[in-house]
N, CA and C atoms as an extended XYZ file, in Angstrom:
495
Properties=species:S:1:pos:R:3:atomname:S:1:resname:S:1:resid:I:1 pbc="F F F"
N        86.144      119.175       81.045 N   MET     1
C        86.415      118.878       82.445 CA  MET     1
C        87.912      118.851       82.698 C   MET     1
N        88.660      118.096       81.852 N   ARG     2
C        90.101      117.968       82.018 CA  ARG     2
C        90.775      119.328       81.878 C   ARG     2
N        90.295      120.157       80.945 N   ILE     3
C        90.877      121.477       80.723 CA  ILE     3
C        90.664      122.367       81.940 C   ILE     3
N        89.486      122.315       82.535 N   SER     4
C        89.228      123.159       83.706 CA  SER     4
C        90.078      122.741       84.901 C   SER     4
N        90.352      121.455       85.052 N   ILE     5
C        91.218      120.990       86.143 CA  ILE     5
C        92.643      121.477       85.914 C   ILE     5
N        93.130      121.375       84.687 N   ILE     6
C        94.488      121.850       84.365 CA  ILE     6
C        94.566      123.363       84.564 C   ILE     6
N        93.545      124.107       84.112 N   ALA     7
C        93.532      125.563       84.283 CA  ALA     7
C        93.536      125.937       85.760 C   ALA     7
N        92.759      125.228       86.561 N   ALA     8
C        92.726      125.511       88.005 CA  ALA     8
C        94.086      125.232       88.642 C   ALA     8
N        94.738      124.162       88.224 N   ALA     9
C        96.059      123.832       88.768 CA  ALA     9
C        97.079      124.892       88.390 C   ALA     9
N        97.056      125.361       87.153 N   LEU    10
C        97.977      126.413       86.719 CA  LEU    10
C        97.715      127.714       87.449 C   LEU    10
N        96.447      128.094       87.568 N   LEU    11
C        96.083      129.318       88.263 CA  LEU    11
C        96.515      129.241       89.724 C   LEU    11
N        96.270      128.117       90.359 N   GLY    12
C        96.663      127.935       91.758 CA  GLY    12
C        98.155      128.059       91.960 C   GLY    12
N        98.948      127.614       90.994 N   SER    13
C       100.395      127.709       91.146 CA  SER    13
C       100.896      129.136       90.969 C   SER    13
N       100.076      130.031       90.367 N   MET    14
C       100.488      131.423       90.174 CA  MET    14
C       100.133      132.289       91.373 C   MET    14
N        99.252      131.826       92.233 N   ILE    15
C        98.843      132.608       93.392 CA  ILE    15
C        99.889      132.452       94.483 C   ILE    15
N       100.340      133.577       95.015 N   THR    16
C       101.299      133.528       96.114 CA  THR    16
C       100.621      134.021       97.372 C   THR    16
N       100.997      133.457       98.474 N   THR    17
C       100.433      133.884       99.744 CA  THR    17
C       101.535      134.479      100.588 C   THR    17
N       101.143      135.354      101.486 N   SER    18
C       102.130      135.947      102.377 CA  SER    18
C       102.550      134.924      103.421 C   SER    18
N       103.631      135.226      104.099 N   GLN    19
C       104.121      134.372      105.161 CA  GLN    19
C       103.011      134.156      106.189 C   GLN    19
N       102.921      132.931      106.695 N   ALA    20
C       101.886      132.628      107.682 CA  ALA    20
C       102.094      133.470      108.934 C   ALA    20
N       100.983      133.848      109.533 N   ALA    21
C       101.043      134.649      110.756 CA  ALA    21
C       101.672      133.843      111.882 C   ALA    21
N       102.383      134.547      112.760 N   SER    22
C       102.896      133.908      113.970 CA  SER    22
C       102.203      134.565      115.157 C   SER    22
N       102.032      133.790      116.221 N   PHE    23
C       101.268      134.237      117.373 CA  PHE    23
C       102.105      134.179      118.645 C   PHE    23
N       101.839      135.122      119.545 N   GLN    24
C       102.367      135.100      120.901 CA  GLN    24
C       101.173      135.283      121.828 C   GLN    24
N       101.065      134.431      122.822 N   SER    25
C       100.017      134.565      123.831 CA  SER    25
C       100.663      135.131      125.089 C   SER    25
N       100.126      136.225      125.591 N   CYS    26
C       100.731      136.921      126.732 CA  CYS    26
C        99.749      136.966      127.903 C   CYS    26
N       100.267      136.693      129.094 N   THR    27
C        99.448      136.710      130.296 CA  THR    27
C       100.132      137.512      131.392 C   THR    27
N        99.313      138.049      132.259 N   ALA    28
C        99.785      138.746      133.463 CA  ALA    28
C        98.736      138.505      134.535 C   ALA    28
N        99.161      138.334      135.786 N   PRO    29
C        98.191      138.077      136.855 CA  PRO    29
C        97.114      139.168      136.932 C   PRO    29
N        95.855      138.727      136.963 N   GLY    30
C        94.745      139.662      137.091 CA  GLY    30
C        94.416      140.444      135.836 C   GLY    30
N        95.010      140.089      134.690 N   ARG    31
C        94.790      140.824      133.441 CA  ARG    31
C        94.125      139.931      132.405 C   ARG    31
N        93.469      140.534      131.446 N   THR    32
C        92.917      139.810      130.312 CA  THR    32
C        94.072      139.393      129.410 C   THR    32
N        94.034      138.156      128.906 N   ASP    33
C        95.091      137.668      128.022 CA  ASP    33
C        95.203      138.543      126.778 C   ASP    33
N        96.409      138.592      126.249 N   LEU    34
C        96.730      139.400      125.088 CA  LEU    34
C        97.315      138.485      124.025 C   LEU    34
N        96.904      138.651      122.792 N   ILE    35
C        97.460      137.884      121.669 CA  ILE    35
C        98.126      138.857      120.709 C   ILE    35
N        99.371      138.572      120.368 N   LEU    36
C       100.081      139.318      119.333 CA  LEU    36
C       100.070      138.431      118.099 C   LEU    36
N        99.532      138.947      117.005 N   GLU    37
C        99.498      138.199      115.750 CA  GLU    37
C       100.320      138.958      114.715 C   GLU    37
N       101.537      138.455      114.480 N   GLN    38
C       102.432      139.093      113.515 CA  GLN    38
C       101.999      138.696      112.111 C   GLN    38
N       101.989      139.676      111.195 N   ASP    39
C       101.563      139.461      109.807 CA  ASP    39
C       100.158      138.861      109.765 C   ASP    39
N        99.253      139.470      110.519 N   ALA    40
C        97.899      138.951      110.694 CA  ALA    40
C        97.047      139.034      109.431 C   ALA    40
N        97.234      140.098      108.667 N   ASP    41
C        96.342      140.334      107.541 CA  ASP    41
C        96.977      141.388      106.640 C   ASP    41
N        96.288      141.715      105.567 N   VAL    42
C        96.713      142.783      104.667 CA  VAL    42
C        95.596      143.820      104.646 C   VAL    42
N        95.971      145.079      104.854 N   PHE    43
C        94.999      146.171      104.818 CA  PHE    43
C        95.555      147.245      103.893 C   PHE    43
N        94.793      147.627      102.910 N   ASP    44
C        95.200      148.664      101.953 CA  ASP    44
C        96.569      148.357      101.340 C   ASP    44
N        96.805      147.062      101.073 N   GLY    45
C        98.043      146.642      100.428 CA  GLY    45
C        99.243      146.474      101.352 C   GLY    45
N        99.061      146.689      102.653 N   LYS    46
C       100.166      146.567      103.607 CA  LYS    46
C        99.889      145.446      104.606 C   LYS    46
N       100.895      144.635      104.872 N   THR    47
C       100.776      143.581      105.866 CA  THR    47
C       100.744      144.216      107.244 C   THR    47
N        99.771      143.803      108.057 N   ILE    48
C        99.605      144.402      109.381 CA  ILE    48
C        99.795      143.359      110.478 C   ILE    48
N       100.260      143.833      111.617 N   THR    49
C       100.396      143.036      112.829 CA  THR    49
C        99.397      143.591      113.840 C   THR    49
N        98.783      142.688      114.618 N   CYS    50
C        97.698      143.108      115.510 CA  CYS    50
C        97.899      142.618      116.941 C   CYS    50
N        97.373      143.385      117.868 N   LEU    51
C        97.221      142.973      119.258 CA  LEU    51
C        95.729      142.753      119.471 C   LEU    51
N        95.369      141.646      120.118 N   GLU    52
C        93.964      141.348      120.376 CA  GLU    52
C        93.794      141.009      121.847 C   GLU    52
N        92.630      141.329      122.392 N   GLY    53
C        92.385      141.090      123.814 CA  GLY    53
C        93.014      142.226      124.598 C   GLY    53
N        93.534      141.917      125.764 N   GLY    54
C        94.177      142.963      126.551 CA  GLY    54
C        93.176      143.987      127.034 C   GLY    54
N        93.029      144.114      128.330 N   ASP    55
C        92.034      145.035      128.875 CA  ASP    55
C        92.433      146.500      128.754 C   ASP    55
N        93.610      146.777      128.247 N   PHE    56
C        94.035      148.164      128.023 CA  PHE    56
C        93.744      148.614      126.599 C   PHE    56
N        93.301      147.689      125.739 N   ILE    57
C        92.981      148.008      124.347 CA  ILE    57
C        91.471      148.200      124.242 C   ILE    57
N        91.051      149.430      123.987 N   PHE    58
C        89.622      149.705      123.821 CA  PHE    58
C        89.458      150.862      122.858 C   PHE    58
N        88.294      150.937      122.246 N   ASP    59
C        87.977      151.977      121.256 CA  ASP    59
C        88.983      152.021      120.115 C   ASP    59
N        89.427      150.842      119.673 N   MET    60
C        90.369      150.794      118.559 CA  MET    60
C        90.479      149.380      118.016 C   MET    60
N        90.966      149.281      116.788 N   THR    61
C        91.429      148.025      116.221 CA  THR    61
C        92.942      148.136      116.246 C   THR    61
N        93.579      147.370      117.102 N   ALA    62
C        95.014      147.517      117.380 CA  ALA    62
C        95.854      146.792      116.342 C   ALA    62
N        95.933      147.359      115.142 N   CYS    63
C        96.702      146.783      114.041 CA  CYS    63
C        97.477      147.893      113.337 C   CYS    63
N        98.657      147.547      112.837 N   ALA    64
C        99.465      148.518      112.099 CA  ALA    64
C       100.502      147.780      111.258 C   ALA    64
N       100.990      148.425      110.197 N   PRO    65
C       102.071      147.825      109.417 CA  PRO    65
C       103.401      147.993      110.156 C   PRO    65
N       104.388      147.199      109.791 N   ARG    66
C       105.707      147.292      110.421 CA  ARG    66
C       106.271      148.699      110.233 C   ARG    66
N       106.764      149.257      111.342 N   ASP    67
C       107.306      150.616      111.370 CA  ASP    67
C       106.293      151.640      110.873 C   ASP    67
N       105.024      151.374      111.193 N   GLY    68
C       103.972      152.263      110.741 CA  GLY    68
C       102.828      152.362      111.733 C   GLY    68
N       101.765      152.976      111.269 N   TYR    69
C       100.648      153.353      112.127 CA  TYR    69
C        99.334      152.823      111.582 C   TYR    69
N        98.473      152.407      112.493 N   GLY    70
C        97.111      152.041      112.162 CA  GLY    70
C        96.188      153.048      112.828 C   GLY    70
N        95.217      153.569      112.099 N   VAL    71
C        94.284      154.560      112.620 CA  VAL    71
C        92.893      153.932      112.662 C   VAL    71
N        92.268      153.981      113.826 N   SER    72
C        90.932      153.427      114.003 CA  SER    72
C        89.885      154.525      113.887 C   SER    72
N        88.679      154.134      113.491 N   ALA    73
C        87.560      155.073      113.439 CA  ALA    73
C        87.264      155.561      114.858 C   ALA    73
N        86.838      156.814      115.008 N   PRO    74
C        86.596      157.357      116.347 CA  PRO    74
C        85.288      156.887      116.988 C   PRO    74
N        84.401      156.297      116.201 N   THR    75
C        83.101      155.895      116.743 CA  THR    75
C        82.713      154.520      116.226 C   THR    75
N        81.585      154.041      116.698 N   GLY    76
C        81.076      152.749      116.231 CA  GLY    76
C        81.949      151.612      116.720 C   GLY    76
N        82.300      150.698      115.810 N   ASP    77
C        83.111      149.544      116.201 CA  ASP    77
C        84.604      149.856      116.203 C   ASP    77
N        84.964      151.113      115.973 N   ALA    78
C        86.368      151.563      115.969 CA  ALA    78
C        87.215      150.730      115.015 C   ALA    78
N        86.668      150.474      113.839 N   ALA    79
C        87.361      149.683      112.823 CA  ALA    79
C        88.612      150.402      112.331 C   ALA    79
N        89.556      149.630      111.832 N   LEU    80
C        90.746      150.184      111.214 CA  LEU    80
C        90.336      150.914      109.940 C   LEU    80
N        90.737      152.181      109.806 N   VAL    81
C        90.332      152.966      108.641 CA  VAL    81
C        91.512      153.400      107.774 C   VAL    81
N        92.723      153.352      108.331 N   GLU    82
C        93.890      153.788      107.563 CA  GLU    82
C        95.151      153.165      108.135 C   GLU    82
N        96.096      152.845      107.249 N   VAL    83
C        97.444      152.458      107.671 CA  VAL    83
C        98.435      153.311      106.899 C   VAL    83
N        99.498      153.692      107.565 N   THR    84
C       100.499      154.550      106.940 CA  THR    84
C       101.831      154.386      107.660 C   THR    84
N       102.904      154.714      106.973 N   ASN    85
C       104.215      154.726      107.614 CA  ASN    85
C       104.647      156.148      107.947 C   ASN    85
N       103.749      157.104      107.738 N   ASP    86
C       104.042      158.515      107.984 CA  ASP    86
C       103.167      159.034      109.126 C   ASP    86
N       103.779      159.296      110.273 N   PHE    87
C       103.041      159.745      111.449 CA  PHE    87
C       102.237      161.004      111.160 C   PHE    87
N       102.769      161.912      110.345 N   LYS    88
C       102.073      163.165      110.040 CA  LYS    88
C       100.702      162.922      109.398 C   LYS    88
N       100.574      161.810      108.679 N   LYS    89
C        99.295      161.503      108.016 CA  LYS    89
C        98.225      161.063      109.005 C   LYS    89
N        98.591      160.746      110.231 N   THR    90
C        97.598      160.349      111.237 CA  THR    90
C        96.975      161.561      111.912 C   THR    90
N        97.599      162.727      111.745 N   LYS    91
C        97.127      163.953      112.398 CA  LYS    91
C        95.756      164.351      111.869 C   LYS    91
N        94.942      164.819      112.766 N   GLY    92
C        93.621      165.290      112.375 CA  GLY    92
C        92.524      164.266      112.583 C   GLY    92
N        92.893      163.004      112.694 N   GLY    93
C        91.895      161.981      112.961 CA  GLY    93
C        91.559      161.955      114.444 C   GLY    93
N        90.346      161.596      114.771 N   LEU    94
C        89.950      161.553      116.179 CA  LEU    94
C        89.954      160.129      116.727 C   LEU    94
N        90.288      159.145      115.896 N   GLY    95
C        90.374      157.760      116.361 CA  GLY    95
C        91.753      157.486      116.953 C   GLY    95
N        91.856      156.348      117.618 N   THR    96
C        93.127      155.959      118.232 CA  THR    96
C        94.139      155.580      117.162 C   THR    96
N        95.395      155.958      117.393 N   VAL    97
C        96.511      155.672      116.498 CA  VAL    97
C        97.442      154.688      117.202 C   VAL    97
N        97.789      153.578      116.533 N   MET    98
C        98.747      152.640      117.107 CA  MET    98
C        99.954      152.513      116.193 C   MET    98
N       101.143      152.528      116.805 N   PHE    99
C       102.400      152.301      116.094 CA  PHE    99
C       102.876      150.885      116.378 C   PHE    99
N       103.434      150.225      115.355 N   TYR   100
C       104.057      148.915      115.522 CA  TYR   100
C       105.466      148.967      114.945 C   TYR   100
N       106.431      148.583      115.754 N   GLY   101
C       107.810      148.493      115.300 CA  GLY   101
C       108.375      147.126      115.644 C   GLY   101
N       109.247      146.630      114.803 N   LEU   102
C       109.905      145.344      115.030 CA  LEU   102
C       111.399      145.553      114.897 C   LEU   102
N       112.120      145.269      115.969 N   THR   103
C       113.576      145.368      115.962 CA  THR   103
C       114.126      143.952      116.134 C   THR   103
N       115.425      143.770      115.984 N   PRO   104
C       115.982      142.432      116.209 CA  PRO   104
C       115.710      141.904      117.618 C   PRO   104
N       115.492      142.804      118.571 N   SER   105
C       115.315      142.355      119.947 CA  SER   105
C       113.883      142.450      120.476 C   SER   105
N       112.996      143.210      119.822 N   ALA   106
C       111.677      143.416      120.437 CA  ALA   106
C       110.587      143.765      119.433 C   ALA   106
N       109.355      143.441      119.839 N   TYR   107
C       108.153      143.975      119.227 CA  TYR   107
C       107.813      145.213      120.052 C   TYR   107
N       107.466      146.311      119.396 N   GLU   108
C       107.153      147.544      120.116 CA  GLU   108
C       105.829      148.110      119.606 C   GLU   108
N       104.943      148.446      120.539 N   PHE   109
C       103.645      149.014      120.208 CA  PHE   109
C       103.412      150.241      121.076 C   PHE   109
N       102.841      151.279      120.500 N   THR   110
C       102.395      152.439      121.269 CA  THR   110
C       101.035      152.847      120.726 C   THR   110
N       100.218      153.433      121.586 N   ALA   111
C        98.907      153.907      121.130 CA  ALA   111
C        98.578      155.223      121.803 C   ALA   111
N        97.871      156.055      121.075 N   GLY   112
C        97.466      157.347      121.602 CA  GLY   112
C        96.416      157.987      120.717 C   GLY   112
N        96.123      159.244      121.015 N   ASN   113
C        95.051      159.967      120.325 CA  ASN   113
C        95.445      161.410      120.050 C   ASN   113
N        94.862      161.949      118.983 N   TRP   114
C        94.937      163.377      118.686 CA  TRP   114
C        93.739      164.041      119.330 C   TRP   114
N        93.938      165.213      119.935 N   ASP   115
C        92.791      165.940      120.470 CA  ASP   115
C        92.308      166.962      119.437 C   ASP   115
N        91.292      167.718      119.773 N   LEU   116
C        90.726      168.689      118.828 CA  LEU   116
C        91.685      169.810      118.485 C   LEU   116
N        92.715      170.018      119.315 N   ASP   117
C        93.723      171.050      119.046 CA  ASP   117
C        94.942      170.483      118.323 C   ASP   117
N        94.814      169.274      117.760 N   ASP   118
C        95.901      168.588      117.049 CA  ASP   118
C        97.115      168.329      117.937 C   ASP   118
N        96.859      168.059      119.210 N   LYS   119
C        97.927      167.667      120.128 CA  LYS   119
C        97.812      166.158      120.344 C   LYS   119
N        98.927      165.456      120.162 N   TYR   120
C        98.936      163.999      120.314 CA  TYR   120
C        99.312      163.636      121.746 C   TYR   120
N        98.570      162.690      122.326 N   SER   121
C        98.931      162.192      123.655 CA  SER   121
C        98.963      160.665      123.609 C   SER   121
N       100.026      160.127      124.174 N   GLN   122
C       100.225      158.682      124.180 CA  GLN   122
C        99.500      158.063      125.368 C   GLN   122
N        98.779      156.952      125.121 N   ASP   123
C        98.022      156.281      126.172 CA  ASP   123
C        98.785      155.111      126.794 C   ASP   123
N        99.463      154.308      125.959 N   TRP   124
C       100.172      153.147      126.483 CA  TRP   124
C       101.264      152.687      125.524 C   TRP   124
N       102.182      151.892      126.058 N   THR   125
C       103.195      151.202      125.254 CA  THR   125
C       103.222      149.744      125.703 C   THR   125
N       103.465      148.850      124.765 N   PHE   126
C       103.659      147.442      125.080 CA  PHE   126
C       104.878      146.976      124.310 C   PHE   126
N       105.838      146.417      125.028 N   THR   127
C       107.063      145.917      124.422 CA  THR   127
C       107.211      144.446      124.774 C   THR   127
N       107.572      143.647      123.792 N   LEU   128
C       107.787      142.217      123.999 CA  LEU   128
C       109.189      141.855      123.534 C   LEU   128
N       110.013      141.376      124.464 N   ASP   129
C       111.372      140.943      124.142 CA  ASP   129
C       111.288      139.652      123.337 C   ASP   129
N       111.919      139.625      122.167 N   ARG   130
C       111.816      138.478      121.270 CA  ARG   130
C       112.604      137.266      121.772 C   ARG   130
N       113.590      137.483      122.629 N   LYS   131
C       114.391      136.362      123.156 CA  LYS   131
C       113.817      135.796      124.443 C   LYS   131
N       113.506      136.663      125.382 N   THR   132
C       113.061      136.205      126.701 CA  THR   132
C       111.551      135.999      126.778 C   THR   132
N       110.818      136.538      125.813 N   HIS   133
C       109.346      136.481      125.780 CA  HIS   133
C       108.723      137.201      126.972 C   HIS   133
N       109.441      138.166      127.516 N   LYS   134
C       108.890      138.989      128.596 CA  LYS   134
C       108.321      140.262      127.988 C   LYS   134
N       107.085      140.561      128.391 N   GLY   135
C       106.422      141.760      127.905 CA  GLY   135
C       106.298      142.779      129.018 C   GLY   135
N       106.209      144.037      128.637 N   ALA   136
C       106.033      145.121      129.610 CA  ALA   136
C       105.016      146.112      129.062 C   ALA   136
N       103.995      146.368      129.857 N   LEU   137
C       102.966      147.343      129.514 CA  LEU   137
C       103.159      148.565      130.391 C   LEU   137
N       103.287      149.712      129.766 N   SER   138
C       103.334      150.985      130.498 CA  SER   138
C       102.109      151.786      130.103 C   SER   138
N       101.301      152.124      131.081 N   VAL   139
C       100.053      152.853      130.830 CA  VAL   139
C       100.242      154.298      131.268 C   VAL   139
N        99.994      155.212      130.342 N   LEU   140
C       100.121      156.634      130.630 CA  LEU   140
C        98.765      157.276      130.854 C   LEU   140
N        97.710      156.664      130.270 N   ASP   141
C        96.356      157.189      130.432 CA  ASP   141
C        95.373      156.058      130.191 C   ASP   141
N        94.499      155.800      131.157 N   ASN   142
C        93.467      154.785      131.003 CA  ASN   142
C        92.256      155.198      131.829 C   ASN   142
N        91.297      155.865      131.192 N   PRO   143
C        90.137      156.320      131.945 CA  PRO   143
C        89.295      155.174      132.508 C   PRO   143
N        89.402      153.983      131.925 N   LEU   144
C        88.632      152.845      132.429 CA  LEU   144
C        89.267      152.219      133.667 C   LEU   144
N        90.579      152.384      133.819 N   ASN   145
C        91.272      151.811      134.965 CA  ASN   145
C        92.461      152.697      135.334 C   ASN   145
N        92.234      153.811      136.026 N   PRO   146
C        93.307      154.748      136.358 CA  PRO   146
C        94.416      154.135      137.226 C   PRO   146
N        94.122      153.051      137.949 N   ASP   147
C        95.150      152.403      138.776 CA  ASP   147
C        96.288      151.828      137.941 C   ASP   147
N        96.044      151.533      136.642 N   ASP   148
C        97.097      151.000      135.777 CA  ASP   148
C        98.302      151.931      135.703 C   ASP   148
N        98.053      153.226      135.767 N   ILE   149
C        99.141      154.197      135.650 CA  ILE   149
C       100.123      154.009      136.798 C   ILE   149
N        99.625      153.837      137.998 N   ALA   150
C       100.489      153.662      139.168 CA  ALA   150
C       101.207      152.315      139.149 C   ALA   150
N       100.604      151.302      138.537 N   LYS   151
C       101.194      149.957      138.517 CA  LYS   151
C       102.234      149.781      137.411 C   LYS   151
N       102.335      150.704      136.484 N   SER   152
C       103.234      150.568      135.330 CA  SER   152
C       104.692      150.566      135.743 C   SER   152
N       105.541      149.789      135.064 N   PRO   153
C       105.192      148.847      134.006 CA  PRO   153
C       104.613      147.550      134.579 C   PRO   153
N       103.704      146.967      133.826 N   ILE   154
C       103.055      145.719      134.202 CA  ILE   154
C       103.715      144.598      133.414 C   ILE   154
N       104.213      143.572      134.118 N   ALA   155
C       104.952      142.481      133.474 CA  ALA   155
C       104.006      141.443      132.888 C   ALA   155
N       104.289      141.046      131.657 N   PHE   156
C       103.565      139.979      130.976 CA  PHE   156
C       104.553      138.863      130.644 C   PHE   156
N       104.086      137.654      130.646 N   ARG   157
C       104.863      136.504      130.200 CA  ARG   157
C       104.206      136.014      128.916 C   ARG   157
N       104.984      135.926      127.864 N   CYS   158
C       104.444      135.553      126.560 CA  CYS   158
C       105.094      134.269      126.068 C   CYS   158
N       104.376      133.570      125.207 N   MET   159
C       104.960      132.373      124.599 CA  MET   159
C       104.369      132.186      123.205 C   MET   159
N       105.190      131.671      122.285 N   PRO   160
C       104.689      131.414      120.942 CA  PRO   160
C       103.615      130.330      120.987 C   PRO   160
N       102.574      130.483      120.215 N   VAL   161
C       101.509      129.485      120.137 CA  VAL   161
C       101.200      129.197      118.681 C   VAL   161
N       100.574      128.059      118.458 N   THR   162
C       100.178      127.648      117.112 CA  THR   162
C        98.670      127.738      116.997 C   THR   162
N        98.211      128.281      115.897 N   ARG   163
C        96.767      128.381      115.671 CA  ARG   163
C        96.197      126.978      115.568 C   ARG   163
N        95.064      126.761      116.224 N   LYS   164
C        94.437      125.438      116.261 CA  LYS   164
C        93.331      125.263      115.241 C   LYS   164
N        93.017      126.301      114.487 N   PHE   165
C        91.935      126.188      113.499 CA  PHE   165
C        92.372      126.690      112.168 C   PHE   165
């Protein structure tokens, strides 16, 4: 018994965890709330950041590694199927591709799709200023809500939040 407790304590001290995720909650009048979760999880050995909620995010899992791309499955639950830092590797997939970049001043996200002729078209961008916590959504294509294109950019107000569970 004593040996197993000591072994568990030693093993536990050798396990390292990644930095805890940080969250931003973003709102805009008349819009579904958006959550940005930085360092949300690890996929295929890479730490990913995710956007959740947001009525402009559909048919995709909006996650990607820093300065990289997340590729969602084209059908079903549109699960994340690949992450890469090489845009060329996203070509040929029919699922949505999201880019995530982090600069000293902003979080930057873009999403789009490859068509059957291997032409990429961007659907939207979301930028969040790290100092002012002001977000801006620019919609270039949204078949579910074409009015978003005319309203772009759409202002969001974001604030850091702490996970309650």
